[in-house]
C-alpha positions as CSV (number, residue, x, y, z in Angstrom):
1,M,-3.6,4.9,-18.1
2,P,-0.2,5.3,-19.7
3,A,2.3,7.7,-18.3
4,L,3.0,11.1,-20.1
5,P,6.5,11.1,-21.8
6,G,9.3,13.1,-20.2
7,I,9.5,14.7,-16.7
8,K,6.4,13.8,-14.8
9,I,5.1,15.5,-11.5
10,G,4.2,13.0,-8.8
11,D,3.4,12.8,-5.1
12,R,2.5,10.3,-2.3
13,L,-1.0,9.2,-2.1
14,N,-3.0,7.5,0.7
15,P,-2.9,3.7,0.0
16,H,-6.7,3.8,0.3
17,P,-7.5,7.2,-1.4
18,T,-10.8,9.0,-0.8
19,A,-12.6,11.0,-3.4
20,K,-11.0,14.1,-1.7
21,D,-7.6,12.7,-2.0
22,L,-8.0,12.2,-5.7
23,Q,-9.6,15.6,-6.2
24,V,-6.6,17.2,-4.5
25,F,-4.3,15.5,-6.8
26,Q,-6.3,16.7,-9.9
27,Q,-6.4,20.3,-8.5
28,L,-2.7,20.4,-7.9
29,G,-1.9,19.0,-11.3
30,V,-0.3,15.9,-10.0
31,E,0.1,13.4,-12.8
32,C,1.5,10.3,-11.0
33,A,1.1,8.7,-7.7
34,T,3.4,6.8,-5.4
35,I,1.9,4.6,-2.8
36,W,3.3,2.8,0.3
37,T,1.3,0.1,1.7
38,T,1.6,-3.1,3.8
39,I,2.2,-6.7,2.7
40,A,-1.4,-7.4,3.7
41,D,-2.6,-5.1,1.0
42,A,0.1,-5.6,-1.6
43,N,-1.5,-8.2,-3.6
44,Y,-2.8,-8.4,-7.3
45,E,-6.4,-7.6,-6.5
46,Y,-5.5,-4.4,-4.5
47,L,-2.8,-3.3,-7.0
48,A,-5.1,-3.8,-10.1
49,Q,-8.1,-2.2,-8.4
50,T,-6.1,0.8,-7.2
51,R,-4.4,1.3,-10.5
52,R,-7.9,1.3,-12.2
53,L,-9.3,3.7,-9.7
54,L,-6.5,6.2,-10.3
55,G,-6.6,5.8,-14.0
56,D,-10.4,6.8,-13.9
57,H,-9.2,10.0,-12.4
58,G,-6.4,10.7,-14.8
59,I,-3.6,9.7,-12.3
60,H,-0.9,7.1,-13.3
61,L,0.0,4.8,-10.6
62,W,3.9,4.9,-10.9
63,N,5.2,3.2,-7.8
64,V,3.8,1.0,-5.1
65,G,6.1,0.1,-2.2
66,I,5.7,-2.4,0.8
67,L,6.6,-0.9,4.0
68,D,7.2,-4.4,5.5
69,L,10.0,-5.1,3.0
70,H,11.5,-1.7,2.5
71,C,14.4,-0.8,4.9
72,D,13.7,-3.9,6.7
73,P,16.3,-5.1,9.2
74,T,15.7,-8.8,8.4
75,L,16.8,-8.1,4.9
76,V,19.6,-5.7,5.5
77,L,21.1,-7.6,8.4
78,G,20.4,-11.2,7.2
79,L,18.4,-12.1,10.2
80,E,16.3,-15.2,10.7
81,G,13.4,-15.1,8.0
82,F,15.5,-13.5,5.3
83,D,14.6,-16.1,2.7
84,L,11.0,-15.7,3.6
85,K,11.1,-12.0,3.0
86,V,12.9,-12.5,-0.3
87,A,10.1,-15.0,-1.5
88,Q,7.5,-12.3,-0.4
89,Y,9.3,-9.7,-2.5
90,Q,9.4,-11.9,-5.4
91,Q,5.7,-12.5,-5.3
92,Y,5.1,-8.9,-4.9
93,L,7.1,-8.1,-8.1
94,R,5.1,-10.7,-9.9
95,D,1.8,-9.2,-8.8
96,L,3.1,-5.6,-9.7
97,G,3.8,-6.8,-13.2
98,R,0.5,-8.7,-13.6
99,A,-1.3,-5.5,-12.6
100,G,0.4,-3.2,-15.0
101,I,2.7,-1.4,-12.4
102,T,6.2,-1.3,-13.8
103,Y,8.2,0.3,-11.1
104,T,9.0,0.1,-7.4
105,T,11.4,1.7,-4.9
106,Y,13.8,-0.2,-2.6
107,A,16.3,1.0,0.1
108,H,18.7,-1.2,1.9
109,M,18.9,0.6,5.4
110,A,18.3,-1.1,8.6
111,N,17.4,1.8,11.1
112,I,15.8,4.5,9.0
113,K,12.5,3.9,10.8
114,M,14.0,4.5,14.1
115,L,13.8,8.2,14.8
116,P,16.7,8.6,17.3
117,Y,19.2,7.5,14.6
118,Y,17.3,9.2,11.7
119,Q,16.6,12.5,13.2
120,T,18.7,13.8,16.0
121,R,16.7,16.9,16.6
122,V,13.6,18.8,15.4
123,G,14.5,22.0,13.7
124,Q,12.7,24.8,11.9
125,A,12.5,25.8,8.2
126,R,11.4,29.1,6.8
127,G,8.5,30.7,8.9
128,G,9.2,28.3,11.8
129,I,7.8,25.2,10.0
130,P,9.0,22.0,11.9
131,T,11.7,20.0,10.0
132,R,14.4,17.4,10.6
133,E,17.9,18.2,11.6
134,F,20.7,15.7,11.8
135,D,24.1,16.0,13.5
136,M,26.9,13.5,13.0
137,A,28.3,14.3,16.5
138,E,25.0,13.7,18.2
139,A,24.3,10.4,16.2
140,A,27.8,9.1,17.1
141,K,26.7,9.1,20.9
142,L,23.7,6.7,20.2
143,P,23.9,3.0,21.0
144,F,24.0,0.2,18.5
145,S,20.6,0.1,16.9
146,H,20.6,-3.6,16.5
147,G,22.8,-5.1,19.3
148,R,26.1,-5.1,17.5
149,A,28.2,-3.5,14.7
150,Y,27.6,-4.6,11.2
151,S,30.4,-4.2,8.7
152,D,30.5,-3.1,5.1
153,E,31.1,-6.5,4.0
154,E,28.1,-7.9,5.8
155,I,25.7,-5.4,4.4
156,W,27.2,-5.9,0.9
157,D,26.7,-9.6,1.3
158,T,23.0,-9.3,2.3
159,F,22.4,-6.9,-0.7
160,T,24.1,-9.1,-3.0
161,R,22.0,-12.0,-2.0
162,F,18.8,-10.1,-2.1
163,I,19.4,-8.3,-5.4
164,R,20.6,-11.4,-7.4
165,Q,17.4,-13.3,-6.3
166,V,14.9,-10.5,-7.1
167,M,16.2,-9.0,-10.4
168,P,15.4,-12.2,-12.5
169,V,11.9,-12.1,-11.2
170,A,11.7,-8.3,-11.9
171,E,12.9,-8.7,-15.4
172,E,10.3,-11.6,-16.1
173,A,7.5,-9.3,-14.5
174,G,8.5,-6.3,-16.3
175,V,9.3,-4.3,-13.3
176,R,12.0,-1.8,-12.7
177,I,13.6,-1.3,-9.2
178,G,15.0,2.0,-8.3
179,L,17.5,1.9,-5.4
180,H,17.3,4.8,-2.9
181,P,20.6,6.0,-1.4
182,D,21.3,5.7,2.2
183,D,19.9,8.6,4.2
184,P,21.9,10.3,5.8
185,P,24.9,9.0,3.6
186,V,27.3,8.4,6.6
187,A,29.6,5.4,6.7
188,T,27.7,3.9,9.7
189,L,24.7,4.7,11.8
190,G,23.8,3.0,15.0
191,G,26.6,0.6,14.4
192,V,25.2,-0.5,10.9
193,A,27.3,0.0,7.8
194,R,25.7,2.1,5.0
195,V,26.9,1.1,1.7
196,I,24.9,2.9,-0.8
197,R,26.3,6.3,0.5
198,D,28.3,7.6,-2.5
199,F,28.9,7.4,-6.2
200,A,31.1,4.1,-5.8
201,G,28.4,2.5,-3.8
202,Y,25.9,3.0,-6.6
203,E,28.3,1.8,-9.2
204,R,28.9,-1.3,-7.3
205,A,25.1,-1.9,-6.7
206,V,24.5,-1.6,-10.5
207,E,27.1,-4.0,-11.3
208,L,25.8,-6.5,-8.7
209,A,22.2,-6.3,-10.1
210,D,23.4,-6.5,-13.7
211,S,20.0,-5.8,-15.1
212,P,18.5,-3.2,-17.4
213,N,15.5,-3.2,-14.9
214,F,17.7,-1.9,-12.0
215,G,18.5,1.8,-11.5
216,L,18.1,4.8,-9.2
217,C,15.4,6.4,-7.0
218,F,17.8,9.4,-6.9
219,C,17.2,11.6,-3.8
220,V,18.5,14.9,-4.5
221,G,18.4,15.8,-0.8
222,T,20.4,12.9,0.4
223,W,23.1,13.6,-2.1
224,A,23.0,17.3,-1.0
225,E,23.5,16.1,2.5
226,G,26.8,14.2,1.6
227,G,28.3,17.1,-0.2
228,A,31.9,16.6,-1.4
229,M,32.3,13.1,0.1
230,M,29.8,11.6,-2.4
231,G,32.4,11.3,-5.3
232,R,30.0,13.2,-7.7
233,D,27.7,16.1,-7.1
234,V,24.0,16.1,-7.8
235,L,24.4,17.4,-11.4
236,G,27.2,14.8,-12.2
237,M,25.0,11.9,-10.8
238,I,22.2,13.1,-13.2
239,D,24.4,13.3,-16.1
240,H,26.0,10.0,-15.5
241,F,23.2,7.7,-14.7
242,G,20.7,9.7,-16.7
243,R,22.5,9.1,-19.9
244,Q,22.6,5.4,-18.9
245,G,18.8,5.4,-18.6
246,R,19.0,4.4,-15.0
247,L,17.2,7.3,-13.3
248,F,13.6,6.1,-12.7
249,K,12.3,8.4,-9.9
250,I,13.7,11.7,-8.3
251,H,13.1,12.9,-4.8
252,F,13.0,16.6,-5.4
253,R,14.1,18.1,-2.1
254,N,16.9,20.3,-0.5
255,V,18.9,20.7,2.6
256,D,20.7,23.9,4.1
257,A,24.3,22.5,4.1
258,P,26.2,19.2,3.8
259,L,27.2,17.0,6.6
260,P,28.4,17.0,9.4
261,R,25.1,18.8,10.2
262,F,22.2,19.7,8.0
263,R,18.6,20.8,8.2
264,E,15.9,19.9,5.7
265,T,14.4,22.9,4.0
266,L,11.7,24.0,1.7
267,V,12.6,23.3,-2.0
268,D,13.9,26.8,-2.7
269,E,15.5,27.4,0.7
270,G,18.4,25.0,0.5
271,Y,21.9,25.4,-1.0
272,V,21.1,23.2,-4.1
273,D,19.9,25.2,-7.1
274,M,16.8,23.1,-7.9
275,Y,16.2,24.9,-11.2
276,E,19.6,23.5,-12.4
277,V,18.5,20.2,-11.2
278,M,15.4,20.3,-13.3
279,R,17.6,21.5,-16.3
280,A,20.0,18.8,-15.9
281,L,17.1,16.2,-15.9
282,R,15.8,17.7,-19.2
283,E,19.2,17.6,-20.9
284,V,19.4,13.9,-20.1
285,D,15.8,13.3,-21.4
286,F,14.6,12.0,-18.0
287,D,11.7,10.0,-18.6
288,G,10.4,9.5,-15.0
289,V,8.6,11.0,-12.0
290,L,9.7,13.7,-9.6
291,I,8.0,13.6,-6.1
292,P,8.3,16.1,-3.3
293,D,10.1,14.4,-0.3
294,H,10.6,15.3,3.4
295,V,8.9,18.5,2.9
296,P,8.9,20.7,6.1
297,D,5.2,20.9,6.8
298,A,3.1,22.3,9.7
299,G,0.5,19.6,9.1
300,D,-1.8,21.4,6.6
301,G,-0.3,20.4,3.3
302,R,0.5,23.9,2.2
303,S,4.3,23.3,1.9
304,T,3.7,20.3,-0.3
305,A,1.4,22.4,-2.5
306,Y,4.1,25.0,-2.8
307,T,6.6,22.4,-3.7
308,L,4.5,20.9,-6.3
309,G,3.8,24.4,-7.8
310,Y,7.6,25.2,-7.9
311,M,8.2,21.7,-9.6
312,R,5.5,22.4,-12.3
313,A,6.9,26.0,-12.8
314,T,10.5,25.0,-13.3
315,R,9.6,22.0,-15.5
316,Q,7.6,24.5,-17.7
317,R,10.6,26.8,-17.8
318,V,13.2,24.2,-18.9
319,Y,10.9,22.7,-21.6
320,A,10.4,26.3,-22.8
321,G,14.3,26.7,-23.1
322,G,14.6,29.1,-20.3
């Protein structure tokens, strides 16, 4: 089914959704789904079948990502097997386009799946809900995540090689790629440089991709983590890239403070005014999907439901001119 125009509300969905999963989406008013699956599943037959299934329930399949090729050390660090991974990604783009799925998210981080580097402690959000905390001082004590240090130049080299090989295929397939920023947006983590860590990094990535099919999966929470060192604040990023039509998906989340230490919060508990974020998206005529992300949750799904309700209410308000 075609997506609704304007700001759309989405959420992550089980790659093999049950009838209950689909019913919950309908009950919460979720219009779009984003799915993360494995390379074993990410073929044309699976993609087409899943898109039809969701469409039959009034849900637009906005994004399918492959965990095996997302934040993959082989691609980020240029390890043995790099060319094979690129070829797999190219085929994945062709299958996406053939199945009528026109967007996917990609991130170029090597150690985001390694909890000691990504989460330095478990904290608490409102009401004692478990959440992630990150402390640069603690992270700096961790050993190299991949055996040695990797410089900015090395990571930019692998990103350039990757993006210049996949973007022509994405254009031919009619698929857009949204680049997620490095989270947390520090200069280096576990010895590996992080290059999509600020406004300048995004500008360079857009220039290297050199394609109308390349843009941003803009994570509000990640940008809030960086604070003043990001070059532009959250609203400035939305204005700049939104007016270029390069905002494809938004991770609608919040944190309590910028680095050197932050805690992920419920959407209305952090220091970013998320109503102003929604209003900024409306002002640039954002025509993409918002999803909850990194929602502190006790395991029962209530915090995600709360976030979705907040998103729907603020969207309604900005469209009403409030």
